C-alpha positions as a printed NumPy array, in Angstrom:
array([[ -6.963, -11.638, -34.024],
       [ -6.245, -14.185, -31.338],
       [ -2.635, -15.072, -30.571],
       [ -1.289, -17.586, -28.066],
       [  2.103, -17.317, -26.386],
       [  3.428, -19.588, -23.673],
       [  4.023, -17.891, -20.33 ],
       [  6.792, -20.288, -19.308],
       [  9.441, -18.281, -21.175],
       [  7.713, -14.898, -21.001],
       [  9.284, -11.889, -19.288],
       [  7.487,  -8.641, -18.404],
       [  9.517,  -6.811, -21.037],
       [  8.664,  -9.361, -23.746],
       [  4.984,  -9.256, -22.782],
       [  4.927,  -5.463, -23.103],
       [  6.663,  -5.697, -26.486],
       [  4.065,  -8.173, -27.761],
       [  1.24 ,  -5.858, -26.705],
       [  2.867,  -2.99 , -28.616],
       [  3.76 ,  -5.085, -31.688],
       [  0.302,  -6.614, -32.064],
       [ -1.62 ,  -3.561, -30.807],
       [ -3.398,  -5.907, -28.414],
       [ -6.459,  -4.534, -26.691],
       [ -6.875,  -7.455, -24.318],
       [ -4.549, -10.011, -22.764],
       [ -5.707, -13.199, -21.013],
       [ -3.034, -14.798, -18.859],
       [ -2.976, -18.437, -17.797],
       [ -0.436, -18.52 , -14.927],
       [  0.658, -22.086, -15.77 ],
       [  3.474, -22.907, -13.297],
       [  4.414, -19.315, -12.498],
       [  4.244, -17.856,  -8.991],
       [  1.63 , -15.139,  -8.296],
       [  4.41 , -12.517,  -8.15 ],
       [  5.736, -13.519, -11.581],
       [  2.244, -13.5  , -13.074],
       [  1.472, -10.057, -11.656],
       [  4.769,  -8.686, -13.014],
       [  3.713,  -9.749, -16.515],
       [  0.129,  -8.577, -15.999],
       [  1.125,  -5.068, -14.94 ],
       [  3.637,  -4.806, -17.778],
       [  0.733,  -5.445, -20.167],
       [ -1.451,  -2.94 , -18.309],
       [  1.244,  -0.29 , -18.584],
       [  1.318,  -0.914, -22.348],
       [ -2.386,  -0.104, -22.616],
       [ -4.026,  -3.544, -22.777],
       [ -6.874,  -4.801, -20.64 ],
       [ -5.743,  -7.781, -18.611],
       [ -7.63 , -10.792, -17.304],
       [ -6.112, -13.532, -15.171],
       [ -7.221, -17.124, -15.552],
       [ -6.428, -19.324, -12.584],
       [ -7.636, -22.179, -10.398],
       [ -5.397, -20.903,  -7.574],
       [ -7.566, -19.226,  -4.916],
       [ -4.632, -17.093,  -3.775],
       [ -4.653, -15.377,  -7.19 ],
       [ -8.24 , -14.175,  -6.675],
       [ -8.037, -10.58 ,  -5.437],
       [-11.625,  -9.573,  -6.212],
       [-14.941, -11.133,  -7.277],
       [-14.334, -13.047, -10.541],
       [-16.242, -12.111, -13.671],
       [-19.052, -14.285, -14.987],
       [-18.094, -16.96 , -17.451],
       [-14.484, -18.003, -17.825],
       [-12.371, -20.373, -19.858],
       [-12.325, -24.112, -19.308],
       [-14.376, -23.753, -16.155],
       [-11.833, -21.362, -14.583],
       [-12.844, -17.81 , -13.595],
       [-11.349, -14.703, -15.15 ],
       [-10.165, -11.887, -12.866],
       [ -9.934,  -8.477, -14.529],
       [ -7.128,  -6.086, -13.566],
       [ -7.59 ,  -2.369, -14.183],
       [ -5.557,   0.803, -13.848],
       [ -7.415,   3.47 , -11.905],
       [ -6.796,   7.133, -12.68 ],
       [ -8.687,  10.222, -11.571],
       [ -9.012,  13.039, -14.091],
       [-10.661,  16.416, -14.54 ],
       [-13.51 ,  17.176, -12.089],
       [-12.774,  13.984, -10.13 ],
       [ -9.379,  15.351,  -9.078],
       [-10.913,  18.652,  -7.958],
       [-13.711,  16.898,  -6.057],
       [-11.347,  14.553,  -4.253],
       [ -9.093,  17.434,  -3.195],
       [-12.119,  19.461,  -2.071],
       [-13.338,  16.575,   0.109],
       [ -9.81 ,  16.171,   1.547],
       [ -9.526,  19.851,   2.502],
       [-13.009,  20.111,   3.999],
       [-12.795,  16.78 ,   5.813],
       [ -9.323,  17.354,   7.242],
       [-10.117,  20.962,   8.193],
       [-13.309,  20.047,  10.057],
       [-11.536,  17.121,  11.701],
       [ -8.683,  19.269,  13.002],
       [-11.051,  21.922,  14.377],
       [-13.395,  19.476,  16.113],
       [-10.595,  17.301,  17.471],
       [ -8.285,  20.136,  18.565],
       [ -9.074,  19.81 ,  22.335],
       [ -8.57 ,  16.038,  22.138],
       [ -5.317,  16.487,  20.184],
       [ -4.061,  18.904,  22.847],
       [ -4.724,  16.322,  25.59 ],
       [ -2.876,  13.603,  23.669],
       [  0.031,  15.975,  23.04 ],
       [  0.294,  16.728,  26.781],
       [  0.218,  13.017,  27.663],
       [  2.956,  12.237,  25.127],
       [  5.109,  15.055,  26.528],
       [  4.701,  13.814,  30.101],
       [  5.121,  10.1  ,  29.297],
       [  8.734,  10.123,  28.04 ],
       [ 11.505,  12.505,  26.935],
       [ 11.401,  13.663,  23.333],
       [  9.259,  15.645,  20.894],
       [  5.47 ,  15.35 ,  20.888],
       [  5.222,  15.066,  17.105],
       [  7.312,  12.502,  15.271],
       [  8.248,  13.462,  11.706],
       [  9.122,  10.604,   9.383],
       [ 10.034,  10.551,   5.702],
       [  7.493,   8.626,   3.641],
       [  6.972,   7.962,  -0.066],
       [  3.79 ,   9.359,  -1.561],
       [  2.165,   9.757,  -4.957],
       [  4.452,   9.036,  -7.918],
       [  7.336,   8.263,  -5.55 ],
       [  7.539,  11.776,  -4.088],
       [  8.969,  11.937,  -0.557],
       [  7.331,  13.999,   2.208],
       [  7.417,  14.31 ,   5.999],
       [  4.522,  12.501,   7.667],
       [  3.379,  13.639,  11.118],
       [  2.423,  11.295,  13.963],
       [  2.225,  11.513,  17.721],
       [  5.468,   9.993,  18.99 ],
       [  4.878,   6.443,  20.227],
       [  8.5  ,   5.279,  20.631],
       [ 11.456,   6.173,  22.808],
       [ 13.328,   9.092,  21.289],
       [ 16.516,   8.246,  19.341],
       [ 15.733,   4.554,  18.768],
       [ 17.435,   2.284,  16.216],
       [ 15.251,   1.271,  13.24 ],
       [ 17.495,  -1.569,  12.016],
       [ 15.307,  -4.315,  13.513],
       [ 12.299,  -2.894,  11.692],
       [ 14.251,  -2.762,   8.418],
       [ 15.269,  -6.413,   8.812],
       [ 11.667,  -7.415,   9.528],
       [ 10.352,  -5.638,   6.42 ],
       [ 13.016,  -7.247,   4.238],
       [ 12.144, -10.732,   5.472],
       [  8.434, -10.04 ,   4.964],
       [  8.573,  -8.45 ,   1.49 ],
       [ 11.481, -10.27 ,  -0.14 ],
       [ 11.707, -13.592,   1.701],
       [  8.02 , -14.402,   2.057],
       [  7.818, -14.287,   5.841],
       [  4.174, -14.881,   6.902],
       [  2.134, -12.208,   8.649],
       [  2.079, -12.191,  12.449],
       [ -1.087, -13.412,  14.18 ],
       [ -2.303, -11.59 ,  17.291],
       [ -4.003, -13.264,  20.271],
       [ -7.454, -12.532,  18.813],
       [ -6.505, -14.024,  15.444],
       [ -5.882, -10.745,  13.58 ],
       [ -3.169, -10.716,  10.909],
       [ -0.692,  -7.836,  11.243],
       [  2.02 ,  -6.832,   8.812],
       [  4.506,  -5.14 ,  11.093],
       [  6.93 ,  -6.084,  13.831],
       [  5.007,  -7.285,  16.93 ],
       [  5.968,  -6.442,  20.505],
       [  8.393,  -3.736,  19.415],
       [ 10.551,  -2.895,  22.482],
       [ 10.95 ,   0.702,  21.278],
       [  7.233,   1.471,  21.827],
       [  6.298,   3.303,  25.053],
       [  3.365,   2.245,  27.247],
       [  1.312,   5.247,  26.134],
       [  2.475,   4.683,  22.549],
       [  1.125,   1.121,  22.545],
       [ -2.278,   2.445,  23.634],
       [ -2.26 ,   5.194,  20.995],
       [ -1.316,   2.698,  18.313],
       [ -3.988,   0.226,  19.346],
       [ -6.651,   2.928,  18.848],
       [ -4.824,   4.512,  15.849],
       [ -4.813,   7.864,  17.658],
       [ -1.14 ,   8.405,  16.801],
       [ -2.226,   8.891,  13.174],
       [ -4.467,  11.917,  13.795],
       [ -1.768,  14.555,  13.051],
       [ -1.777,  13.246,   9.49 ],
       [ -4.912,  15.323,   8.953],
       [ -2.424,  18.185,   8.616],
       [ -0.624,  16.188,   5.889],
       [ -3.967,  15.923,   4.1  ],
       [ -4.392,  19.715,   4.249],
       [ -0.902,  20.149,   2.794],
       [ -1.746,  17.795,  -0.077],
       [  0.832,  15.156,   0.9  ],
       [ -1.862,  12.587,   1.652],
       [ -5.565,  11.945,   1.039],
       [ -8.353,  10.897,   3.386],
       [ -8.766,   7.841,   1.146],
       [ -5.694,   6.259,  -0.363],
       [ -2.909,   3.715,   0.082],
       [ -0.627,   3.685,   3.102],
       [  2.51 ,   5.781,   2.423],
       [  5.513,   3.498,   2.816],
       [  8.998,   4.104,   4.204],
       [ 11.83 ,   4.84 ,   1.745],
       [ 13.675,   1.613,   2.599],
       [ 10.396,  -0.284,   2.252],
       [  9.841,   1.315,  -1.176],
       [ 13.267,   0.083,  -2.301],
       [ 12.234,  -3.518,  -1.534],
       [  9.1  ,  -3.399,  -3.714],
       [  8.958,  -5.109,  -7.088],
       [  7.576,  -2.97 ,  -9.959],
       [  4.158,  -4.699,  -9.838],
       [  3.862,  -4.013,  -6.133]])
């Protein structure tokens, strides 16, 4: 059966209900006049209800991956999928995490010791910075990093920046070499050594220990801050 419903009055909850009522196996969404965020809210509501979802759009900003062949009315279809590991895949991924993180910590231990000494000598405060982050299924954990900021700093400016970026549509910052960055630039809380560590991503190396603990994976999404998590829409 093929059924057509206008998206102009559709809500995520109504879309999910239609999928359940009609036992729909596939949903094709024409964004019409909706914003990308509104379309994705409806799309993920349908995904959560068990339907395959394809987006139909002439808007290039809606294209998040290579479009499928064919299309409707000359417009490409973009397929959205839920990705879940199961069975042996879960075991294999965890095995790779443990082996990779373990070897990394052993081989890098002299280098980590040098960085730790430099952090200790550069400014007062602990060598390792522990920060609450949100991980898989919304579970909080303490993430480890080499400290790159002055000890006891105020995070309010960073909170305000994230709010303006996530909720108010503030554009990404552009560095001198044209790179887009999605965090507060020229943060006055960052030490001279910290700026260097951040530029080379060396401050992240202690997170190999988080991987051993099972808090993180060698391959996965960036764990966000709790107050950042609260700003996310369900589709995000």
